[in-house]
C-alpha positions as a Markdown table, in Angstrom:
| # | Residue | x | y | z |
|---|---|---|---|---|
| 1 | Met | -54.3 | -103.0 | -146.1 |
| 2 | Thr | -58.1 | -103.4 | -147.1 |
| 3 | Asp | -59.1 | -106.9 | -147.9 |
| 4 | Tyr | -61.5 | -105.9 | -150.8 |
| 5 | Ala | -62.6 | -109.4 | -151.3 |
| 6 | Ala | -63.9 | -109.7 | -147.8 |
| 7 | Ala | -65.4 | -106.3 | -147.9 |
| 8 | Arg | -67.2 | -107.4 | -151.1 |
| 9 | Leu | -68.6 | -110.5 | -149.5 |
| 10 | His | -69.6 | -108.7 | -146.4 |
| 11 | Met | -71.5 | -106.1 | -148.6 |
| 12 | Val | -73.4 | -109.0 | -150.4 |
| 13 | Glu | -74.2 | -110.7 | -147.1 |
| 14 | Ser | -75.2 | -107.8 | -144.9 |
| 15 | Gln | -76.5 | -105.2 | -147.6 |
| 16 | Leu | -78.1 | -107.3 | -150.4 |
| 17 | Arg | -79.1 | -110.5 | -149.0 |
| 18 | Thr | -80.7 | -109.0 | -146.0 |
| 19 | Asn | -82.8 | -106.4 | -148.2 |
| 20 | Lys | -84.6 | -108.8 | -150.5 |
| 21 | Val | -82.1 | -109.5 | -153.2 |
| 22 | Thr | -82.5 | -113.0 | -154.0 |
| 23 | Asp | -81.7 | -113.4 | -157.8 |
| 24 | Gln | -78.5 | -115.5 | -157.6 |
| 25 | Ala | -77.3 | -114.0 | -161.1 |
| 26 | Val | -77.4 | -110.5 | -159.5 |
| 27 | Val | -75.7 | -111.7 | -156.3 |
| 28 | Asp | -73.1 | -113.3 | -158.5 |
| 29 | Ala | -72.4 | -110.3 | -160.4 |
| 30 | Phe | -71.9 | -108.3 | -157.1 |
| 31 | Leu | -69.6 | -110.8 | -155.8 |
| 32 | Ala | -67.6 | -111.0 | -159.1 |
| 33 | Val | -67.2 | -107.1 | -159.9 |
| 34 | Pro | -64.5 | -105.3 | -157.7 |
| 35 | Arg | -66.5 | -102.2 | -156.7 |
| 36 | Glu | -63.3 | -100.5 | -155.4 |
| 37 | Thr | -61.9 | -100.2 | -159.1 |
| 38 | Phe | -64.9 | -97.8 | -160.1 |
| 39 | Val | -64.4 | -95.1 | -157.5 |
| 40 | Pro | -61.9 | -92.4 | -157.4 |
| 41 | Glu | -58.5 | -93.3 | -155.9 |
| 42 | Gly | -59.1 | -91.7 | -152.6 |
| 43 | Leu | -62.3 | -93.5 | -151.8 |
| 44 | Lys | -61.5 | -97.1 | -152.3 |
| 45 | Gly | -61.7 | -97.5 | -148.6 |
| 46 | Val | -65.3 | -96.6 | -148.6 |
| 47 | Ala | -66.2 | -98.3 | -151.8 |
| 48 | Tyr | -68.4 | -100.9 | -150.0 |
| 49 | Val | -70.4 | -98.6 | -147.5 |
| 50 | Asp | -74.0 | -98.8 | -147.6 |
| 51 | Glu | -74.5 | -95.2 | -149.2 |
| 52 | Asp | -73.8 | -93.5 | -152.5 |
| 53 | Val | -70.3 | -92.7 | -153.1 |
| 54 | Arg | -69.3 | -89.4 | -154.9 |
| 55 | Leu | -67.5 | -89.7 | -158.2 |
| 56 | Ala | -67.5 | -86.0 | -159.3 |
| 57 | Pro | -69.5 | -82.9 | -158.6 |
| 58 | Ser | -73.2 | -83.8 | -158.4 |
| 59 | Arg | -72.6 | -87.4 | -159.5 |
| 60 | Tyr | -72.6 | -90.4 | -157.2 |
| 61 | Met | -72.2 | -94.2 | -157.5 |
| 62 | Met | -75.6 | -95.8 | -156.4 |
| 63 | Glu | -75.8 | -97.4 | -153.0 |
| 64 | Pro | -75.1 | -101.2 | -153.6 |
| 65 | Met | -78.7 | -102.2 | -152.2 |
| 66 | Val | -80.5 | -99.7 | -154.5 |
| 67 | Leu | -78.6 | -100.7 | -157.4 |
| 68 | Ala | -78.9 | -104.5 | -156.7 |
| 69 | Arg | -82.7 | -104.3 | -156.3 |
| 70 | Leu | -83.1 | -102.2 | -159.5 |
| 71 | Leu | -81.2 | -104.9 | -161.4 |
| 72 | Gln | -83.2 | -107.6 | -159.8 |
| 73 | Ala | -86.3 | -105.9 | -160.6 |
| 74 | Ala | -85.4 | -105.5 | -164.4 |
| 75 | Ala | -85.4 | -109.3 | -164.8 |
| 76 | Ile | -82.3 | -109.1 | -167.2 |
| 77 | Gly | -81.8 | -112.2 | -169.4 |
| 78 | Lys | -78.6 | -113.4 | -171.1 |
| 79 | Gly | -80.0 | -112.5 | -174.5 |
| 80 | His | -81.0 | -109.0 | -173.6 |
| 81 | Arg | -79.6 | -105.6 | -174.8 |
| 82 | Ala | -79.2 | -103.1 | -172.1 |
| 83 | Leu | -78.8 | -99.2 | -171.8 |
| 84 | Asp | -77.1 | -98.0 | -168.8 |
| 85 | Val | -77.7 | -94.1 | -168.4 |
| 86 | Gly | -75.5 | -92.1 | -166.3 |
| 87 | Cys | -72.9 | -95.0 | -165.9 |
| 88 | Gly | -70.4 | -92.9 | -164.1 |
| 89 | Met | -67.0 | -94.7 | -163.9 |
| 90 | Gly | -68.6 | -98.0 | -165.2 |
| 91 | Tyr | -69.6 | -100.0 | -162.2 |
| 92 | Gly | -73.2 | -100.6 | -163.2 |
| 93 | Ala | -72.2 | -101.3 | -166.7 |
| 94 | Ala | -69.8 | -103.9 | -165.4 |
| 95 | Leu | -72.7 | -105.6 | -163.5 |
| 96 | Leu | -74.8 | -105.5 | -166.5 |
| 97 | Ser | -72.2 | -107.1 | -168.7 |
| 98 | Arg | -72.3 | -110.3 | -166.6 |
| 99 | Leu | -76.4 | -110.2 | -166.8 |
| 100 | Ala | -77.1 | -109.2 | -170.6 |
| 101 | Gln | -75.8 | -110.0 | -173.7 |
| 102 | Ser | -74.6 | -106.4 | -174.6 |
| 103 | Val | -74.4 | -103.1 | -173.0 |
| 104 | Val | -74.4 | -99.4 | -174.1 |
| 105 | Ala | -73.3 | -97.5 | -171.2 |
| 106 | Val | -74.0 | -93.5 | -171.7 |
| 107 | Glu | -72.2 | -90.9 | -169.7 |
| 108 | Glu | -72.1 | -87.2 | -170.4 |
| 109 | Asp | -69.2 | -86.0 | -168.1 |
| 110 | Ala | -66.1 | -86.5 | -170.3 |
| 111 | Ala | -63.7 | -87.4 | -167.7 |
| 112 | Leu | -66.1 | -90.0 | -166.3 |
| 113 | Ala | -66.8 | -91.5 | -169.7 |
| 114 | Arg | -63.1 | -91.8 | -170.2 |
| 115 | Ala | -62.5 | -93.5 | -166.9 |
| 116 | Ala | -65.4 | -95.9 | -167.6 |
| 117 | Ser | -64.1 | -96.9 | -170.9 |
| 118 | Asp | -60.7 | -97.6 | -169.6 |
| 119 | Lys | -61.7 | -99.5 | -166.5 |
| 120 | Leu | -64.3 | -101.7 | -168.4 |
| 121 | Asn | -61.7 | -102.4 | -171.1 |
| 122 | Asp | -59.0 | -103.3 | -168.4 |
| 123 | Met | -61.4 | -105.7 | -166.6 |
| 124 | Gly | -62.2 | -107.2 | -170.2 |
| 125 | Cys | -66.0 | -106.5 | -169.9 |
| 126 | Ala | -67.1 | -107.9 | -173.4 |
| 127 | Gly | -70.1 | -106.4 | -175.1 |
| 128 | Val | -69.9 | -102.9 | -173.3 |
| 129 | Thr | -69.8 | -99.7 | -175.5 |
| 130 | Val | -69.3 | -96.6 | -173.7 |
| 131 | Val | -70.8 | -93.5 | -175.3 |
| 132 | Gln | -70.6 | -89.8 | -174.4 |
| 133 | Ala | -73.8 | -88.2 | -174.8 |
| 134 | Asn | -76.7 | -86.2 | -173.0 |
| 135 | Leu | -78.2 | -88.6 | -170.5 |
| 136 | Ala | -81.7 | -87.8 | -171.2 |
| 137 | Glu | -81.1 | -88.8 | -174.9 |
| 138 | Gly | -80.0 | -92.1 | -174.2 |
| 139 | Ser | -78.4 | -93.7 | -177.3 |
| 140 | Pro | -81.0 | -94.4 | -180.0 |
| 141 | Ala | -78.6 | -95.3 | -182.7 |
| 142 | Gln | -77.6 | -98.7 | -180.7 |
| 143 | Gly | -81.2 | -99.4 | -179.6 |
| 144 | Pro | -83.9 | -100.6 | -179.1 |
| 145 | Tyr | -83.1 | -102.1 | -175.7 |
| 146 | Asp | -84.9 | -104.7 | -173.6 |
| 147 | Val | -83.7 | -103.0 | -170.4 |
| 148 | Ile | -82.7 | -99.5 | -169.5 |
| 149 | Leu | -81.1 | -98.6 | -166.1 |
| 150 | Ile | -80.7 | -95.0 | -165.0 |
| 151 | Glu | -78.2 | -94.8 | -162.2 |
| 152 | Gly | -79.6 | -91.8 | -160.4 |
| 153 | Ala | -82.9 | -90.1 | -159.3 |
| 154 | Val | -84.9 | -88.2 | -161.8 |
| 155 | Glu | -87.8 | -86.1 | -161.8 |
| 156 | Ala | -89.3 | -87.7 | -164.8 |
| 157 | Val | -88.4 | -90.1 | -167.7 |
| 158 | Pro | -88.5 | -88.5 | -171.1 |
| 159 | Glu | -90.4 | -90.2 | -173.9 |
| 160 | Gln | -87.2 | -89.9 | -176.0 |
| 161 | Leu | -85.6 | -92.2 | -173.7 |
| 162 | Ala | -88.5 | -94.5 | -172.9 |
| 163 | Ser | -89.3 | -94.9 | -176.6 |
| 164 | Gln | -85.9 | -96.7 | -177.0 |
| 165 | Leu | -87.4 | -99.7 | -175.1 |
| 166 | Val | -88.8 | -102.8 | -177.1 |
| 167 | Glu | -92.3 | -103.6 | -176.5 |
| 168 | Gly | -92.4 | -105.2 | -173.0 |
| 169 | Gly | -89.0 | -103.7 | -172.3 |
| 170 | Arg | -88.3 | -102.5 | -168.9 |
| 171 | Leu | -86.8 | -99.2 | -167.3 |
| 172 | Val | -85.7 | -99.0 | -163.7 |
| 173 | Thr | -84.6 | -95.8 | -161.9 |
| 174 | Val | -85.5 | -93.7 | -158.8 |
| 175 | Leu | -88.4 | -91.4 | -159.4 |
| 176 | Arg | -88.3 | -88.2 | -157.4 |
| 177 | Glu | -90.5 | -85.2 | -157.6 |
| 178 | Pro | -88.9 | -81.9 | -156.4 |
| 179 | Gly | -88.7 | -81.9 | -152.8 |
| 180 | Gly | -90.3 | -85.3 | -152.5 |
| 181 | Gln | -89.3 | -88.7 | -151.2 |
| 182 | Gly | -87.4 | -90.9 | -153.9 |
| 183 | Arg | -89.1 | -94.2 | -155.0 |
| 184 | Ala | -87.4 | -96.8 | -156.9 |
| 185 | Val | -89.8 | -97.8 | -159.8 |
| 186 | Leu | -89.9 | -100.4 | -162.5 |
| 187 | Met | -91.6 | -99.1 | -165.7 |
| 188 | Thr | -92.7 | -101.4 | -168.6 |
| 189 | Arg | -93.5 | -100.4 | -172.1 |
| 190 | Leu | -96.7 | -102.1 | -173.3 |
| 191 | Gly | -98.5 | -100.8 | -176.4 |
| 192 | Gly | -96.4 | -97.7 | -176.7 |
| 193 | Val | -97.3 | -96.7 | -173.0 |
| 194 | Met | -95.3 | -96.7 | -170.0 |
| 195 | Ser | -96.9 | -98.4 | -166.9 |
| 196 | Arg | -95.1 | -97.8 | -163.4 |
| 197 | Arg | -94.8 | -99.8 | -160.4 |
| 198 | Val | -93.2 | -98.5 | -157.1 |
| 199 | Ile | -90.8 | -101.1 | -155.6 |
| 200 | Phe | -89.2 | -99.3 | -152.5 |
| 201 | Asp | -88.3 | -95.9 | -151.1 |
| 202 | Ala | -84.8 | -94.7 | -151.9 |
| 203 | Ala | -82.9 | -91.7 | -151.0 |
| 204 | Thr | -80.8 | -91.5 | -154.3 |
| 205 | Pro | -79.1 | -88.3 | -155.4 |
| 206 | Ala | -80.6 | -86.8 | -158.5 |
| 207 | Leu | -79.1 | -86.5 | -161.9 |
| 208 | Lys | -79.4 | -82.8 | -163.0 |
| 209 | Ser | -79.8 | -84.0 | -166.7 |
| 210 | Phe | -83.4 | -85.0 | -166.0 |
| 211 | Ala | -86.0 | -82.3 | -165.0 |
| 212 | Ala | -89.8 | -82.6 | -165.3 |
| 213 | Glu | -91.4 | -81.0 | -168.3 |
| 214 | Pro | -94.9 | -81.2 | -169.9 |
| 215 | Ser | -93.8 | -83.5 | -172.7 |
| 216 | Phe | -92.3 | -86.1 | -170.1 |
| 217 | Val | -94.1 | -89.2 | -169.1 |
| 218 | Phe | -94.4 | -90.4 | -165.4 |
């Protein structure tokens, strides 16, 4: 029988701490949230591997190190409102619930959205609302947000989503041009303009809902 608590501790010590994850609040969140709860039943045994875990066709749970470093870069505070785009089965939203004041988790796959809602409710994750909607549209009705996390690689970030950030708000994701290398980025909204800083390289699977168009911002 798998000792998930031991696997979780090993993930933190071998995958996060050794890869520049130093924010104690982020580390504590990864130690507290049972990652195995948020994967399909037959994949619980690989929940803590250092790679992306398949949740559904063309949908993956982010590799722990990538997700942890994105959350760290977002500099999330206890009073912040967060938007989790592409929440899958709810793991990222559960982590965010321990870092932010409130979380809106958007998922367009109906089965994944139901699973996320059920699992987050079962865990008693306070302040998390799951919304089934198109990922690229976000959830403007509940905004604006201090932080937006996109849980997957995208070709571009649409202005419709970026505009849901407050002034000084931060968006973290993996940006990957078609056929190119994925790069984890921190984007900040200042004066209505999105600046971008590359954090590290990341081979994260793409979210098909995002495709580059002329009206998108990079």
